[in-house]
C-alpha positions as CSV (number, residue, x, y, z in Angstrom):
1,M,-45.8,-25.2,2.1
2,K,-45.1,-28.3,4.1
3,N,-47.5,-27.3,6.6
4,I,-50.5,-26.9,4.5
5,L,-49.7,-30.2,3.3
6,I,-49.8,-31.9,6.5
7,L,-53.0,-30.1,7.5
8,C,-54.5,-31.5,4.2
9,L,-53.3,-35.0,4.9
10,S,-54.8,-34.8,8.4
11,I,-58.3,-33.8,6.8
12,G,-58.0,-36.6,4.4
13,V,-57.2,-39.4,7.4
14,V,-60.2,-38.1,9.6
15,T,-62.6,-37.7,6.9
16,F,-62.3,-41.1,5.0
17,T,-62.8,-44.5,6.1
18,L,-60.4,-47.5,4.9
19,Q,-61.8,-47.4,1.4
20,G,-60.5,-46.2,-1.9
21,D,-56.8,-45.8,-2.9
22,I,-54.4,-45.7,-0.1
23,V,-51.1,-43.5,-0.3
24,R,-48.8,-44.5,2.6
25,L,-46.3,-41.8,3.8
26,H,-43.3,-41.3,5.9
27,G,-44.1,-41.3,9.5
28,N,-47.0,-44.0,9.4
29,T,-49.4,-41.5,7.9
30,E,-52.1,-42.6,5.4
31,V,-54.1,-40.8,3.0
32,H,-57.3,-42.3,1.6
33,G,-59.2,-41.2,-1.5
34,T,-59.2,-41.4,-5.3
35,I,-56.1,-41.1,-7.3
36,L,-56.7,-38.8,-10.4
37,K,-53.1,-38.5,-11.8
38,R,-49.7,-39.9,-11.0
39,T,-46.4,-38.9,-12.4
40,Q,-42.8,-39.8,-11.6
41,Q,-42.6,-36.6,-9.7
42,R,-46.0,-36.0,-7.9
43,I,-49.5,-37.8,-7.5
44,W,-52.7,-36.2,-7.1
45,I,-55.5,-37.8,-4.8
46,D,-59.1,-36.7,-4.4
47,I,-59.8,-36.8,-0.7
48,G,-63.3,-35.5,-0.9
49,P,-63.4,-31.8,0.1
50,E,-60.3,-31.1,-2.3
51,V,-57.6,-32.6,-4.5
52,I,-54.1,-32.5,-3.0
53,A,-50.9,-33.0,-4.4
54,I,-48.2,-35.3,-3.0
55,D,-44.3,-35.5,-3.9
56,M,-43.4,-38.8,-4.7
57,D,-40.4,-38.5,-2.2
58,Q,-42.6,-38.3,0.8
59,I,-44.7,-41.4,-0.2
60,T,-43.4,-45.0,0.7
61,D,-46.4,-47.1,-0.9
62,V,-49.4,-46.9,-2.9
63,V,-52.3,-49.5,-2.7
64,Q,-54.9,-49.0,-5.4
65,D,-58.4,-50.2,-4.6
66,S,-59.1,-53.1,-7.1
67,S,-62.8,-52.4,-7.0
68,A,-62.2,-49.0,-8.1
69,V,-60.5,-50.3,-11.3
70,S,-64.1,-50.9,-12.5
71,Q,-66.8,-48.8,-14.0
72,E,-66.2,-50.7,-17.0
73,T,-68.3,-50.7,-20.1
74,A,-68.8,-53.8,-21.9
75,D,-70.5,-55.1,-24.7
76,V,-70.6,-58.9,-25.0
77,S,-71.0,-58.9,-28.9
78,T,-67.9,-56.5,-29.3
79,M,-65.6,-58.9,-27.4
80,Y,-63.6,-56.1,-25.6
81,R,-63.8,-53.5,-22.8
82,T,-63.1,-50.1,-22.2
83,N,-62.9,-48.0,-19.0
84,S,-63.0,-44.4,-18.6
85,S,-61.8,-44.0,-15.1
86,L,-58.8,-45.7,-15.0
87,P,-56.0,-43.8,-13.2
88,D,-53.0,-41.9,-14.8
89,L,-50.0,-43.8,-13.5
90,S,-46.3,-44.0,-14.2
91,P,-45.6,-46.6,-17.2
92,R,-43.7,-48.5,-14.3
93,E,-46.7,-48.9,-12.0
94,Q,-48.9,-49.8,-15.0
95,A,-46.8,-52.2,-16.4
96,K,-47.3,-54.2,-13.1
97,R,-51.3,-54.0,-13.6
98,V,-51.4,-54.6,-17.5
99,G,-48.5,-57.1,-17.8
100,P,-50.7,-60.3,-17.5
101,S,-52.9,-59.3,-20.3
102,V,-49.8,-59.5,-22.8
103,I,-49.5,-63.0,-24.5
104,K,-46.9,-64.6,-26.8
105,V,-48.3,-66.2,-29.8
106,S,-46.0,-69.0,-31.4
107,T,-46.5,-70.8,-34.8
108,P,-43.9,-73.1,-36.6
109,G,-43.0,-70.1,-38.8
110,G,-42.2,-67.9,-35.8
111,L,-43.7,-65.9,-33.0
112,G,-45.2,-62.5,-32.2
113,S,-47.4,-61.0,-29.3
114,G,-50.8,-60.2,-28.5
115,V,-53.3,-58.9,-26.0
116,L,-56.2,-60.4,-24.1
117,L,-59.4,-57.9,-24.4
118,N,-61.5,-59.8,-22.0
119,E,-62.1,-62.3,-19.4
120,E,-63.4,-64.8,-21.8
121,G,-60.0,-65.2,-23.7
122,Y,-60.6,-63.2,-26.6
123,A,-57.2,-61.8,-27.9
124,I,-55.9,-59.6,-30.7
125,T,-52.7,-59.9,-32.6
126,N,-51.4,-59.2,-36.0
127,A,-52.6,-61.1,-39.1
128,H,-49.1,-61.6,-40.5
129,V,-48.0,-63.4,-36.9
130,I,-50.3,-66.2,-37.8
131,Q,-50.3,-65.8,-41.7
132,G,-50.8,-69.3,-43.4
133,E,-50.6,-71.1,-40.0
134,T,-53.2,-73.1,-38.0
135,D,-50.8,-74.8,-35.5
136,L,-50.6,-72.1,-32.9
137,R,-49.8,-71.8,-29.3
138,V,-50.1,-69.1,-26.8
139,T,-48.0,-68.4,-24.0
140,V,-49.8,-66.5,-21.0
141,W,-48.6,-65.3,-17.5
142,I,-51.3,-66.1,-15.0
143,P,-51.3,-64.2,-11.4
144,Q,-50.9,-66.4,-8.5
145,L,-52.1,-66.0,-4.8
146,D,-48.5,-65.2,-3.8
147,G,-48.0,-62.6,-6.3
148,T,-46.1,-64.4,-8.8
149,L,-47.1,-64.9,-12.3
150,K,-47.1,-68.5,-13.7
151,R,-46.0,-69.2,-17.2
152,T,-48.5,-71.2,-19.1
153,T,-48.5,-72.6,-22.8
154,I,-51.9,-73.2,-24.1
155,E,-52.5,-75.0,-27.3
156,D,-56.4,-74.7,-27.6
157,I,-56.8,-71.7,-29.6
158,E,-59.4,-71.0,-32.2
159,I,-59.0,-68.4,-35.1
160,I,-62.1,-66.3,-35.0
161,A,-61.5,-63.7,-37.8
162,L,-58.6,-62.4,-40.0
163,N,-58.3,-59.2,-41.8
164,N,-55.2,-59.0,-43.9
165,H,-55.8,-55.3,-44.9
166,L,-55.7,-54.3,-41.4
167,D,-53.3,-56.8,-40.5
168,L,-55.5,-58.2,-37.6
169,A,-56.6,-61.3,-36.2
170,L,-58.8,-62.3,-33.4
171,L,-58.1,-65.4,-31.4
172,K,-60.2,-67.3,-28.8
173,I,-58.2,-68.8,-25.9
174,E,-59.4,-71.5,-23.4
175,H,-58.1,-70.7,-19.7
176,P,-56.5,-74.2,-18.7
177,D,-58.3,-73.8,-15.1
178,H,-61.4,-72.6,-16.7
179,K,-61.0,-69.1,-14.7
180,P,-61.3,-65.5,-16.0
181,F,-58.4,-64.1,-17.8
182,E,-56.6,-60.9,-16.9
183,F,-57.2,-58.4,-19.8
184,S,-56.6,-54.8,-20.9
185,A,-59.2,-52.4,-21.9
186,L,-59.1,-50.5,-25.2
187,E,-58.9,-46.8,-25.4
188,N,-62.3,-45.5,-24.4
189,A,-61.9,-42.6,-26.8
190,E,-59.1,-41.7,-29.1
191,M,-57.6,-38.9,-27.3
192,I,-53.7,-39.5,-27.9
193,G,-51.4,-36.7,-28.7
194,V,-48.1,-36.0,-30.1
195,G,-45.5,-36.3,-27.3
196,Q,-47.8,-38.3,-25.0
197,T,-46.0,-40.9,-23.1
198,V,-46.6,-44.5,-24.2
199,F,-45.0,-47.9,-23.7
200,A,-45.1,-51.2,-25.3
201,I,-44.9,-54.8,-23.9
202,G,-44.1,-57.8,-26.1
203,N,-41.7,-60.5,-26.9
204,P,-39.2,-59.0,-29.1
205,L,-36.6,-61.8,-30.6
206,G,-38.5,-64.1,-28.2
207,L,-37.4,-62.3,-25.2
208,E,-40.8,-62.5,-23.2
209,R,-42.3,-59.5,-21.5
210,S,-40.0,-56.9,-22.8
211,M,-41.4,-53.5,-22.0
212,S,-40.1,-50.2,-24.0
213,Q,-41.2,-46.9,-23.5
214,G,-41.5,-43.8,-25.8
215,V,-43.8,-41.1,-27.1
216,I,-46.3,-40.6,-29.8
217,S,-44.5,-39.1,-32.8
218,T,-47.8,-38.5,-34.7
219,K,-51.0,-39.9,-34.6
220,Q,-51.7,-39.5,-38.3
221,R,-49.3,-41.4,-40.6
222,S,-50.8,-42.2,-43.8
223,M,-49.6,-45.4,-45.3
224,D,-51.3,-47.9,-48.0
225,G,-54.4,-46.3,-47.5
226,L,-54.3,-46.5,-43.6
227,T,-53.4,-44.2,-40.8
228,Y,-51.2,-45.4,-38.2
229,I,-49.5,-44.2,-35.0
230,Q,-46.1,-43.3,-35.2
231,T,-43.9,-43.7,-32.1
232,D,-40.2,-43.9,-31.2
233,T,-41.1,-46.7,-28.6
234,A,-38.7,-49.7,-29.4
235,I,-40.7,-52.3,-31.6
236,N,-38.7,-55.1,-33.1
237,P,-39.5,-58.5,-34.6
238,G,-41.7,-60.5,-32.1
239,N,-43.4,-57.2,-30.8
240,S,-46.0,-57.5,-33.6
241,G,-49.5,-58.1,-32.3
242,G,-48.8,-56.7,-28.9
243,P,-50.2,-53.6,-27.3
244,L,-49.0,-50.1,-27.2
245,F,-50.2,-48.7,-23.8
246,N,-50.8,-45.0,-22.8
247,T,-50.2,-44.0,-19.0
248,Q,-53.7,-45.1,-18.1
249,G,-52.9,-48.6,-18.9
250,E,-55.4,-48.3,-22.0
251,V,-54.5,-50.1,-25.3
252,V,-54.0,-47.2,-27.9
253,G,-52.9,-49.3,-30.4
254,I,-51.5,-52.6,-31.9
255,T,-48.0,-52.7,-32.8
256,N,-47.3,-54.0,-36.2
257,M,-44.1,-52.9,-38.0
258,G,-41.1,-50.7,-37.8
259,I,-38.5,-49.4,-40.3
260,L,-35.3,-51.2,-39.7
261,A,-33.1,-49.1,-41.6
262,A,-34.1,-46.3,-39.7
263,E,-34.0,-45.2,-35.8
264,S,-37.1,-44.7,-33.7
265,L,-39.7,-45.0,-36.7
266,N,-42.3,-47.5,-35.6
267,F,-45.8,-48.0,-36.0
268,A,-49.0,-49.1,-34.3
269,I,-52.5,-49.9,-35.5
270,P,-55.0,-47.4,-33.9
271,T,-57.7,-48.9,-31.8
272,R,-60.6,-47.5,-34.0
273,Y,-59.6,-49.9,-36.5
274,V,-59.4,-52.9,-34.0
275,K,-62.7,-52.1,-32.6
276,D,-64.2,-51.8,-36.3
277,F,-62.7,-55.1,-36.9
278,I,-64.0,-57.1,-33.9
279,R,-67.6,-55.4,-34.4
280,N,-67.3,-56.6,-38.1
281,R,-65.8,-59.8,-37.7
282,E,-68.4,-61.8,-39.3
283,A,-67.3,-60.3,-42.4
284,F,-63.7,-61.6,-41.9
285,A,-64.6,-64.8,-40.1
286,Y,-61.9,-67.4,-40.6
287,D,-62.5,-70.5,-42.6
288,E,-59.3,-72.9,-43.2
289,K,-61.0,-74.3,-46.3
290,N,-61.4,-70.9,-47.8
291,P,-58.1,-69.8,-49.7
292,N,-58.8,-66.3,-49.0
293,S,-58.7,-66.6,-45.4
294,G,-55.2,-65.7,-44.4
295,H,-53.3,-68.3,-46.4
296,K,-50.3,-67.1,-48.3
297,Y,-49.5,-68.4,-51.5
298,L,-46.0,-67.9,-53.6
299,V,-45.6,-65.3,-56.2
300,P,-46.4,-67.0,-59.7
301,P,-43.4,-67.1,-62.0
302,N,-42.9,-64.5,-64.7
303,R,-44.5,-65.2,-68.1
304,K,-42.0,-66.4,-70.7
305,K,-41.5,-64.2,-73.8
306,V,-43.3,-65.3,-76.9
307,G,-40.6,-67.0,-79.5
308,T,-38.1,-67.8,-76.9
309,A,-37.4,-70.9,-75.1
310,P,-36.0,-71.7,-71.8
311,Q,-32.3,-72.6,-71.5
312,L,-30.7,-75.5,-70.1
313,K,-27.5,-75.4,-68.0
314,D,-25.6,-76.8,-71.0
315,G,-26.9,-73.7,-73.2
316,T,-29.2,-75.7,-75.2
317,A,-32.5,-75.1,-75.8
318,D,-35.4,-77.2,-73.9
319,S,-37.6,-78.8,-76.3
320,K,-40.8,-79.0,-74.0
């Protein structure tokens, strides 16, 4: 079997120029082609004449062609991107690629997470993260030339739309250096399945850029007239509004709640709701002067019973 593999690798090196994805092997051998799928045990790469599988213990490094992560379909009016040709990689590899698209959303009342949806700075989070707040701050991690990420806090935030029923909010963030943002694509088509590996990146309890991994428990959990994705991926306060990714690095859901009295019962809003919300954002346009635009009001007091008077602390009736 090893002889056949070596023969295939030789064909790949001779046939292809230095383009596409590069898989480096022990012994200074390189394979050039297109990575089709990757797991923790094996990687599949299309070298033209055929598709070969290489065990991970034979690989020293993988270099993905940045130009190949294109083929994105964009609709400017929808303010998000989708991509039908992202490689299937391990959560560890995908976290490196999509991590800079995850943001932290802070308000005087608390904090949550979010994800950038396009290079212009449009981002999605939960409505309950910014409920009743107008003083917002967003923390982003901007890639630097040396490969590091620069933690940057941005205060120039605009609330575009808010939908309390779906628990979604659309924000517009201005890049401090007027450059394109790193972003993540929404799932092109709803193809998630029970048992599928997913992972979340967010800021649970303020612990920035934390990643948790799990599987899809069910993709059709009905609650309050909506259908949610149920997952055993750890979701805690502070994760709200953050992305749930598949192994292609697509956003398959927006995490929004978990059951604290139970274990591994956590939920995310499917991307179909996110897309509909953004496409119809004008119907949910935010207006700080409109009391229905996301402001939370206190529950009114109970009505007094007829014929009774409130009692004072000394036991006498109030004459008012």
